[in-house]
N, C-alpha and C positions, 0 to 999 in steps of 0.2 A: 479200233483197227490196230492190229499189232505192228510193231515196227519191222519193216522189211529190211534185212541186211544184205539181201542179194537183189540184183535187178530181176524183174519178172522173166526175162527170156533165160537168164542163167539158172534161175530157180527151177524153171520148167525143164530145162535140159538136164540138170543134175537129178531132178525128181524122175525123169523118164529113164535115165540110165540106171538109177538105183532100182526102179521098178522092173526094168528089163532083166537085171541080174538077181531079183528077188531079195534085195537087202534093204528095202525102204521101210522105215518105221511106221507104225500105225498112226502116230500123231502127225507125221508129215503127210501121209496119205489123206488124212481127214482135212488137213489144211489145204491140200490140193483140190479136194472136192468142194471146198467152201469158196473157191475162187468164182468170180462172176462169169468168166469165159473159159471154156475148155480148149479153145484153139491154140493157145500157146503150147499146151501139153500135148495136143494131137500132133502139131508140127514138130516139136521137139522129139516125140516118139518115133515119127517117120524118119526124121534125120538120123537118130540114134540107130535105128534098125538098118538103114542104108549104109551107115558107117560100119556097123558089125558085119554085114554081108560083104561089103567091100574089103574089109580086113580078112575075112575067111577066104574069099576068093584069091586074094593076093598071096596069102600063106600057102594055099593049095597050089597055086600056080608056081610059086617058088620051090615047093617040096617036090612036085612032080616034073620039074623042068629037067 
């Protein structure tokens, strides 16, 4: 097993954000799919999308105010 330099939740969140913006490397994507459980990545993706939607709504509200 490779040395993990980030906690699993932090790695899942950074991976989800990178994938959301389309900048994730192929090697990181392969490492993510090699994990035993997809749930940390699913949860991180849902949180990342929720944050993105919240930011977009907030900016829209500030601009149209």
